C-alpha positions in Angstrom: 20.8 -3.4 37.5 23.9 -2.6 39.5 24.3 0.4 41.7 27.7 2.1 42.0 29.3 5.5 42.6 31.8 7.6 40.8 34.8 9.0 42.7 32.9 12.3 43.2 30.0 10.5 44.9 27.5 10.6 42.0 25.2 7.6 41.9 25.4 5.4 38.8 22.8 2.9 37.8 24.3 0.3 35.4 21.6 -1.4 33.2 21.4 -4.0 30.5 22.0 -2.7 27.0 18.4 -2.9 25.9 17.2 -0.9 29.0 19.9 1.7 28.6 19.2 2.1 24.8 15.6 3.2 25.7 16.9 5.8 28.2 19.5 7.0 25.8 16.9 7.5 23.0 14.5 9.3 25.3 17.1 11.7 26.7 17.7 15.1 25.1 21.3 15.7 23.9 22.0 18.0 26.8 21.7 15.1 29.3 23.8 12.7 27.3 27.5 12.3 28.3 30.5 10.0 28.3 32.0 8.6 31.5 35.8 8.5 32.1 35.9 4.8 31.1 34.3 5.7 27.7 30.8 4.4 28.5 27.8 6.5 27.3 25.6 7.8 30.1 22.5 9.8 30.7 22.2 12.3 33.6 18.8 11.9 35.2 16.7 14.8 36.7 17.8 13.9 40.2 21.5 14.1 39.3 22.2 10.4 39.1 23.6 8.7 36.0 22.3 5.7 34.0 24.8 3.8 31.9 25.3 0.4 30.4 27.0 -2.4 32.4 30.8 -2.4 31.9 31.1 -6.0 30.5 28.3 -5.3 27.9 30.1 -2.0 26.9 33.4 -3.8 26.2 31.7 -6.1 23.8 29.5 -3.4 22.2 32.4 -1.0 21.8 34.4 -3.5 19.7 31.3 -4.3 17.7 30.6 -0.6 17.0 34.2 0.2 16.1 34.2 -2.5 13.5 30.8 -1.4 12.1 31.6 2.4 12.1 35.2 2.1 10.9 36.1 4.4 8.0 36.9 1.4 5.8 33.4 -0.1 6.2 31.5 0.0 2.9 27.8 0.3 3.2 25.6 -1.4 0.5 24.2 1.0 -2.1 21.1 2.8 -0.9 21.4 1.0 2.4 23.1 1.6 5.8 23.8 -0.6 8.8 21.4 -0.1 11.8 22.9 1.7 14.7 20.8 -0.3 17.1 21.2 -3.9 16.0 23.7 -3.9 13.0 21.2 -5.2 10.4 21.0 -3.7 7.0 18.5 -0.8 6.8 16.5 -0.3 3.7 15.3 3.0 2.2 11.8 3.9 3.4 11.4 7.4 2.0 13.6 9.9 0.1 13.3 13.5 0.9 14.9 16.5 -0.9 17.9 16.6 1.5 17.8 13.3 3.4 17.1 9.5 3.2 14.8 7.8 5.7 15.9 4.2 6.4 14.0 1.4 8.2 15.2 -1.7 10.0 13.2 -4.9 9.5 14.9 -6.5 12.5 14.4 -4.1 15.3 11.8 -1.8 13.6 13.8 1.3 14.2 14.2 4.2 11.7 17.1 6.5 11.0 17.4 9.7 8.9 20.7 10.4 7.2 21.5 13.6 5.2 22.3 13.2 1.5 25.4 15.4 2.1 26.9 12.5 4.2 25.3 9.4 2.6 25.1 10.5 -1.0 22.3 11.2 -3.4 21.0 13.9 -5.5 20.1 17.1 -3.6 16.6 18.2 -4.4 15.4 14.8 -5.7 12.6 13.1 -3.7 9.6 14.3 -1.7 9.3 17.8 -0.5 9.1 18.1 3.2 5.9 19.5 4.6 6.3 22.3 7.1 
């Protein structure tokens, strides 16, 4: 972990990618932000920021841009994992969404049928 400061004096903790990913997932959307250099960050309760180390971010940004480019074709009924890049497989189908699971990092993702594709109304009914 590296400790640095922004020009306005805000304390920034730079972490390894795996540590930062846990902080990012645990943070509500209101505390997530993007630094001036493009790195994602999380504002902590004490006002400091947690972000990923700059050298890691340079490599990850190129990798993510390649994976999320508009021309990337995802396999049928599968998506690429946002965490590790492995192919996700369908775990469950709901009326309006697909639930995908990653065998590599054990994460799960939910994608709406309006974006991914699929028949609206087909699949399990969600319990309220």
